[in-house]
N, C-alpha and C positions, 0 to 999 in steps of 0.2 A: 246722488242721493235724492230721495224722492218725496213728493208731497205726502202729507199724512201727519203733519205736526199737531193738528187739533186733536186727533185721536190719541197721539202719543202723550200730549199734555194731559189729557183726561186720565190716562193710565198712571202718569206720574202723580197726579193729584190723589190717586187712591193709595199710593205707596206710603207706608208709615214714614212720617217725617222725623228726622233726627234733630235734636236740639242744637242750636248754635249760640255762640257767645253774644253776638250782637248782629244787628241788621247790616247787610253788606250788599254788594252788587248782585244782580239776579243770577240764578244758576244758569249754566249752559244748557241749551236745548239743541235738538238734532238739526233744526234748520239753520242754526248759527254756524254750523260747520261748512255750510255752502260758501262762505266768504273766504275760506282758507286759500292762501296762495302758496304754491310750491316753487321754490328756487332750485334749479338743477343745472348740472353740467358746467360749473364755473371753470373758466380757462383764463389764466392770466397771461398777458402778452409777454414776450421774451424780455422786454426792457422793464417790466413791472409797472407800467404806467396805466394800463387798462385791464379791465376784467370783462370778458364776455360771458353771459350766462343766459339761461332759458327760464322764463316765468310761465307757469302753467296754472290755468284757472278752469274751473268746471263751468260748462254752459248747460244749464238744466233745461232750457227751452228746446235745445237741439240734441240733448243727451250725448254730449261729447266733451272733450277737453280741448281748450284752445291755448296756444302757446305763442310767446313772443321772444325774439332774440334781442337782448339788450346789452349795451356796452357801458360800463361804469368807468368814468375818467377819475382816477384817484387824486390827481392834482386839482382839477376844477370842481370835483364833487358833483358832476353832472351825469345824467343818464341819457343815452341815445337809443331809441328803438330802431332796430334794423329791419325787423319784420313785424307785421301786425296781423292779428286774427288768423294765424295759421293753426291748424290742428295737429301738426306733426313735426315742427322744427325741433332739431336735436343735434347733439354732438358737435358743438362749435370747436374749431381748432385754428389757432393763429398760424399764419405763415412764419417761417423762421425769421424773416426780417420784421415781422409785426405790421406790415403795410396792408395785408389782406386778411380776411376772415372767412374761413370755409365753414359750411354747416350742411346738415342733411335736411331735406324737405322734399315733399312731392311737388312736382311742377304744377302750377295753377293752370288748369284747363278750363277755358270758358265753356259754360253749359251748352252753347249752341254748336260746339265742335265735337261734343261727345257722341259716340254712336248711340242711336236711339232704337232699342229693340223693345217692343211692347212686352211688359211683364218682366223684363230683365233689367236690373239696376246697372248703371254704367260701371265699367271696371275701374277700380281705384288705382290711380297711378302709383308706381313704386317710388320709394325715396331715392333721390339722387344727390350728388355733391353740387352745391352752389357756392360761389365765391363772391364776396362783396369787398370793395375797396374802402379803406378807412376814410378816404377823402370824399366819398360819396359816389353817386351814380347807381344805375340799376345793377342788381346782382346778375352774375352769369351762371347759367346751368352748364356744368362741366360734363357729367356723365349721362348716358341714356341706356343704362344696363336694364335689360328686360326683367331680370330677377331682382332689381333694386340693389342698393348698396347697404351693406351691413357696416363692418368696421372699415376705417380708412385712415390714411396718414399722409402728411407732406414729406417729400424728400428734404434733406437738410439744406439743399441749395434753393428750395422753393420752386423748382421747375416741374416737379412731377407729383402725382398722387399714386399711391398704391391703394387698392380697395378690394374688398371681398364681396363676391356676388354669387348667387346660386346658379348652377348650370341650367341651361334651357332644357326642357323636356325633349328627348330625342324622338319619341314616338308620338308627337303631337298629332300627326295626320291620323294615326290609328285611334287615338283618344277621341278626336273629333268625330270619328265614325263609330263611337261607343265601343270600340274594342279596348276597354280600359281596365280589365281585370289585372291584378298584380299579385305577385308571390309575397307572402308574409315571411319576413326574416326577423328583424328586431323591431317591428312596428308596434306602436301603441294601438289600443283597441279602437280609437277614433280615426285611425288613418284611412284616407280615401284614395291614396296613390302611393307608390313607392317613392321614398325620398330621393332627392338629387343632391349630390355633393356641392359644396361651395369652394371656389378657388380664387386665386389672386390675379388681378389684372392691373396694368399700369396705364396711365394716361397723362398727357401733358397738362400742366396746371392752367395753360392758356386755352385748353380744350383741343380736340382733335380726335384722331382715331385711337381707340383703346387697343392694347396688346395683351393677350393672355400670357400669363407666366407659368401657372401650374395647372396640372390636370391629373385625373386618376379617379379611382373609386373611393379613395380616401378623401377627407374633407378638411377645409380650413375654417377655423372659428376665431372669434375675437378680432383684435386690431393688429394689422401687420406693422412691423417696426423696421424702418430703414436703417442701414448702417450709415454712419456719418459721411463716408466717401461715396455713397449711392451705389455701391457695387453689389450689395446683397440686401435681402429682406428676410427678417426672422419672423416666424409665425407659430401659432399653435396648430399642430397636425392631429386630427382625430382619425382613428383607424378606419372609419367608414362614415356614411352619411346619416346613420341612425343616431338621433340626439340622446337616446338613453345609454349609449355605449360610452360612458364617461371614462371608464377604465382604459388605460393604454394611450392616453394623449401624450404627445411628445413634442419636442422643439424641432421645427424644421427650418432650414435656411436655404433660400433659393438664390442662385446667381442671376442677377438682373439681365445680363447680356446673353447668357446661354440657356437659361431656364433649368439648369441642373439643380436638383434638390438633394440636400444632405440631411440626415437625421442626427440630432445631437442628444438623444436620450430623453427620458421621461421629463415632463414639465409642461407648463402653459404660461401664456402672458409674457413672452420675452421682451426685453427692452435693452438697447445698447447703451454703453457708457458714452459720454460725449467725445472721448478720444478714440472710440471705436475698438478698444482692446478687450472689453469685457461685455458679457451679457448677464443681466439679472433676470430671474424668472421665478415662478411659483412651482412647487413640487409637493406631492403628498408626503406628510410626515412619516418617518420610519416608525414612530411610536403609535400614531393613530392615523390611519389613511384618510379619515374624514376631515383632518386638519390640513390646511395648506401652508407649508413652510416656504421660506425664501431660499433659493439656490443661486449660486454664482459660478460662472465658468469663463474661460477665455473665449474670444470671438470665434476661434476655430473648433470649439467644443471640448477642448482639453481642460484638465485640472478643475473638474467639477468639485466644488467645496460646499460643505454644509455649515460653514461658520456662522451664517446669518440665521440659522435655525434657532439660535439662542434667544430670539425674540419670543419663541414659544407661544405664538398666538396665530389664529387663522387669518392669514394675510389676505386682504381684499384687493391689494394691488401693490406694486413696488416699482420704483424708478430711481435712477441715479440723481443725486444732487449735482448741481452744475460743475462743481470742482472734482467730481468723481471720487471723492474721498468717503462718501457715505451713500446709503440708500435710504429713501424716504418711503415708508410703507404705512398703510392704514389697517386697523384691526379692532375688533371688539375687545375691550379690556375691562373686566368687571361689568359694571352697568353703564359704561360709556363707550363710544366709538372714538378712538384717538388716532392721531398721526404720530409716527415715531421717526426720529432721526437716528439711523443705525450706522455708526462709524465702522468702516471696514476693518480698522485695527484699533477700535476703542469702544467707548460705552454706547449704550442705547439710551437715548434721551427723548422722552415724550415732549411734543410741543405743548406750550402752556395754554391749555384749553379750558381749564377750570371746570365749570359745570356744563360746558357745551360739548355736544357730540357732533362729529362730522357726518353729514349725509353723503356717504360715498367718500372717495379719497380727494386729497387736495391737488392743486395745480401750482407748480413752482416756477418762479421767474429766475433769471440768471443771477440776480443778487440775493436769492434765498427767500424773497417774499412769497408767502403761501396764501392762496385764495381757496376758500372752501364754502360749501353750503353747510349750515349748522343748525342744530335744534337744541332747545332747552326744555325744561319742564313746563314752561308756559308759552312756548312759541315753536311751532313745528318746522319752520324753514325760513332762514334769512341768509344773506350773503355776508361773509366775514373775510377779514384779511389779518395775517400775522406778519409783522415786519421783522427783519433780522434783529435779534436782541430784544424783541418786545416781550413783555411779561404777561400779556394777555391779548386775546384776539380783539380786533376792532369790528364792531358791527356796522355794516355799510347801508343796510336797508331796514325797513320797518313795515313790511307788507302786512304783517299779521298783528299790528298794534291793537286792533279792535278787540282781541282776546282779553286785554287788560280790563275790559268793562265787565267781565264775568267773574263769578266767585269760583275760581278753579280749585281743584284738589291739590294736595301737596305730595310730591314724590319723595321717597327715601329708599335706601337699600337695606335689605335684611340679609344676614349671613347665617347659615346653619351648617350642620354636618349631616351627611348621609349616614345610613346605619353601618357603613364600613369605615367611617371616619373621614371620608373625602369631603372637602369644603365645596359647598354650592351657595348660590345667592339668588336674589330675586328683587323685584321692585314692588313696593307697597305704595298705593295711592290712597291717601286718607281724605275724606270729604272735608271741605272747608268748615272751620268752626267746630271741629270734632271735640267732644266733651268726654273726659275720662269719667267712668262710672256708668255711661250709657252703652248698652250692647247694640252693636251695629251689624247689619247683614254683611256677609262676605261673598264676593264673587271672584273666582279664579278665571283669568284669561291666559291660557297656555299658548306660548308661541309655537310657530311651525318650524320647519327645517328638516330634522331637528338642529342642524348646524346653523343656528341663529342665536339671538339673545334678546331679551327684553331689557330696555335701557331706561335711564331716568330722563326720558324725553316725552314731549307732549303726545298723548294718545287720545284721539277723539272718542274712541269707544270707552276707554277707562274713565275719561272725564265725564262722559254722559252718565256713567254708573255712579261715580262719586257725587255728581250733582243730585242724584236720587237719595243721597245719604248712605251709600254703601261703601265699605272698604273694598278695594280691588287689589288682588295679589297676582303678580305675573312672575311665576317661578322660572328660574334658569336651571332646569333639571340637567342631569348628566346627559351628554350628547350636545348640549349647548356649546358654543364656540368661544366663550369669553374668559375661560380660566385655564387654558392650556391643554396640551396633548394628553397628559395623564388623566385629567378629568374626562376628556372625550373617550379615551381608551377604555376606561372602566365601565362604560356603558355598552361596550361591544362584547359578546353578541346579544346580551340580554337588554336590548334597546328599550323595551317597554317595562320590563320588570324592575330594573334598577332605577330608571327614571321615575316610574310610578311611586316607588318607595321614597325617593327624594322629595317628591311633591307632598306626599302624606306627612313626612316628618316636618316639612316647612309649615303645613297647615297646623300641625300639632303645636309647633313653637308659636305660631301666630295666635292660636287660641289661648296659650298660656300668657303671652305678653301683651296682647291688645284686647280692647273691649269688644269681643266678637260674640254675636248672637249665634250660638252653636246649633240652633234649630233652623237658622236661615242661612245656609251655606250653599252656594251654587258653583258649578264648574263648567268651563267652556273652552273651546279652542278650534282652530282651523288647521287642516292638513295634519302635520305631526302633532299639533295641538289638539286636533280632533282625535287622533290616535290615543293621546294621553287621556282625554276626556272619556272615551269609550273604555279604556283600560281601568280608569279610576272608578267608574260606575259599575264595572263588573267585579271589582275587588273591594269595594267599600260602600257602605249604605248611609253615610252621614249626609249625603247631598239632598237638598230640598228640590233642586231642579238642575238640568244639564242641557247644554247645547253642543252638539258635535257636528262640525262642518267639514266636508270633504275628507272624512276620516279614513286613516289606514286601518281598517278593521280586520283585514286579512292579508298577511305578508306574502303568502304564496301568490295570491291574485295580483298584488302590486308588482311582484317580481316577474310576472309573466304577461301582464297587460299594459303596464305603464310605459310612458316615454322616458322614464328614468329607472328602468329595471335594474341596471347594474348598481345603482346607488343602494337599492335594497340589499343586493348581495353584500356590499361593503358593510352595511350596518348590521347584518346578521352574520358577520365573521368571514365573509368571502365565499361561502358555499351557496350553490344554487339549490332551490327548494327540493328538486327531485334527484339530487346527487347521491343521496343515501337515505336510509331510514332515520339516521341520526339528524341530518339536516332538516328533513321533513318534520320530525318531531319538534325541532327547535322553532321552525317557522310557526307551527301550530301553537306552541307554548307561549310565543310572544304576540299572538293575535287575539284581540278582544273577542272576536266572533266565537272563539273556543269556549268562552265563559259567559256568553250572552244570556243564558238562562238565569244568571244571578242578578240581572238588572231589575231594580225596584224603584229607580229614580225617574220621575216624569221627564221625558226626553224630547227635545226638538232636534231634528236632523235637517241640515241644509246642504245643498250641493248644486253644481251646474249640471245641465243635461248632458253635456259632452266634455267631461273632465278627462283630459289625456294624462294628467299627472297622477292623480288618485282616481282610478276608474270609478265612474258613477255607479256601476253595479254593486260596489262594496257598500254604498249607502243603502241601496234598495234591499240588499240581503239583510243588513243589520236592522233596518226598519221592520221588515216582516218577521224577523226572529223575535224582536222585542215585543211587537204587537201580539205575537202568539203567547207570550207570557202573561198578558193581561195588563201590563204596565202601560200607563198613558204615554203615547208617543205620537208625534206629528212630524210630517216630512214636507219640506218645501223645496221645489226644484226651480232654478232659474233657467229659462229656455235659451241658454247661450252655451257656446263652447268655451273651454278654458278652465283653469284651476280655481278661479273665483270670479265673481262679477267684476268687470273693469270699467264699465260705463258709469257715469255719475248717478243715474236714477236707480239702477239695480244695486249699486254699491250702498246707496243710502237705504234702500229697502232692506238689504241684509242687516245693516246696523240697527235699523228700527226694530226688526223682528228679534234680533239678538237681545236687545235691551228689554223689549216688551215681554219676552218669555219669562225673564226673572221677575219683572214687576208683577206679572200675573201670579207667580208662585210665592212671592215674599209677602 
C-alpha cells in the first residue's frame, strides 16, 4: 500500500460528513492499514503443547512482505522466533514425534556469491524444505530441487519427506539458443513457455539424495499424504500440466517401493485415517459441480461413499480426527467460515467459534485441541486455540490491537430472497455512530470467485468506506459458496443474470430498511465481483459511480484465453463456447460486453497488465466500448503480471484509487 495519504485525506475532507452521536476515536485512514499483521499456517504439535505459525508484515520501504516463523508454547505462554526477516517462510509442519519443525523457505544466498550479470537481476532461489530442532541449533536445508518445493509432508515414522516439484525443462539447451517457440494447447494468453508437470519425490529427513517416485505428462498438485505404514502416498492427480484443466482431477496412490501408480477415481486433497484403513478426500458435488463435497473410501479405493456430503458446504479441507471416528472440515457457512466435527456415524457439530471466522482450516492435536488463525469484525488475523470441551476459542495473540484505537464500522448480516424464492445473504457495514433519519451513501463491494463469500470479518476496504460515512453492502449472490449446493446450482448456467437479480433485490431491500441516500449509490468489485459490477451497470442505471476490476466482461474470451478456462465451462453449464449455436448464444447472453451500450454510470476500470486469470484484453475492450458511448470512463493498469497487485505499494494504490473514485462522485 502506497504513499498518498495527504491527497486521500483531502478527498475525504470534501466528502459529505455523516452525523455521529458523540465524539469518538478517530476514523481509520489508508496509512493505518500498513500496520496490520497477518497470522497464517498455524500448526499444532502432535502433543498439543506448541503451535507453530507464520507472521507476515508489509515492508513498504522495499515493497515486499516479510515473514517470521514463530512457536507459541501453550503452557509457558511464551513465543520463540525461529526465523527472522524472511520474505518467504511458509508451510510449517511438525515431525510426528514433535521434536523437529519443517518449513519452506528459499535458502539465504550471500550477495557476493550470486552470479553478477550486468543488467540482469540475480535469479531468485526456489523454496526448499528446511528442518529446525526444537532444542535449538541452526536449521538444516533438506532439498535442493531446481523447481522448488510446493506441497510436502513427513512420513509417519519421521524418517522421510515426500514433496512435489516441477519437472526440469527438457529442452533447456535449445531454449538457451533462443529456439524457444512452443505449441499452444491449454495455455493462458500470458504464457511464455509450455508448462511442465509436477511430480512426487522422496528424500530422507536427515537429507541425502532425492528419489523420484512419479512421472508422466499428467501432473501432481497439492500436498502428498503418506499412509501410516509408509508403503504408499496418496495425491491429487491432474490430467495434464495445464492449470486451467481443473476438470478431471483424480485421487492417485503410488507405491513407495515400486513406483506403481493406481487411480482411485475423481477427487482431490486425499488424507489417510490414522489406522490406515480409509482415505478422506474432496469431490465435486453431484448437485452443483462448483461445490466441493467430502468423500470417503477404503484405502484400496473400494466402497466410495457420499455419506459425508450431508455437510452440504464447499469444503476447503478435510482430515480425520485422531480417533478416526470423525472428520474435521472447514467451510464457509452463512457469513462465517467455520470448522465442523463430522462424526462418521453421527451428527455434524460446528466448533464453538462464536463471531470468529477461521482464516483457512484448523490444525488438530492428538487430544483434539484445535489451533487456527481467526478473524473478527474488528481484527483481521490472530492465533486462536479451542481445547476439547471448550465453549469458545481462546485468543493467544494480539498483533492487531492497535485497531481498537479507531472508530470502526459495525458488521451485520442481511438475509433476503431471490426473485425465485431462494435465500441469499450478505454483510452490511454501517459507519460508526450511524443516526437513523439521516440518508447515507451506499457502496457495494461484490466478492470474486464466484465460489467465495463475504464474511462478517474485518475488511480494510469496507472500513475505509465506512470511515467516510458510507454504508457498505457485500452481497453473497447466487454462486457464492456459503449456503449449500442448491443455492450454487440455481446460478448455473445463468451465472450473471441470476446473481445480478439477487444483488438488485438486496439493494432494494436495503433501500427500504436502512437510511440510504438513493442518489448516491455506487457498485464495485474485482474478478467475478468485477463481472457483477459490469453486469449491474449494463442492466440498471441507479448507480452514481462504479469500479470494475479484472472483470469477466466476455465469457467466451475467458473460456479461451484464461488459465482457468475449464472453470468457465463449469459455470456456464459444462458446454464450451463454440460447441453449438446454443452454447455460443448463452455465453453472449451472460457477458456484460453484449450490453455495453447501456452503460450510463461513470466508470473506473482497473487491471494488471498481465492478468492470466481474467485476461487483460477484456478490460481494454470494455473501456473502449464504454468510451465510445460518451459515458465518463477511466482505466488504470498496474504494470505487473497476476490477477491483482500483490506487492504492498501497488495493493495500497489500488485501494486508494478504489475509495477515491467514489469520494469524487459522492
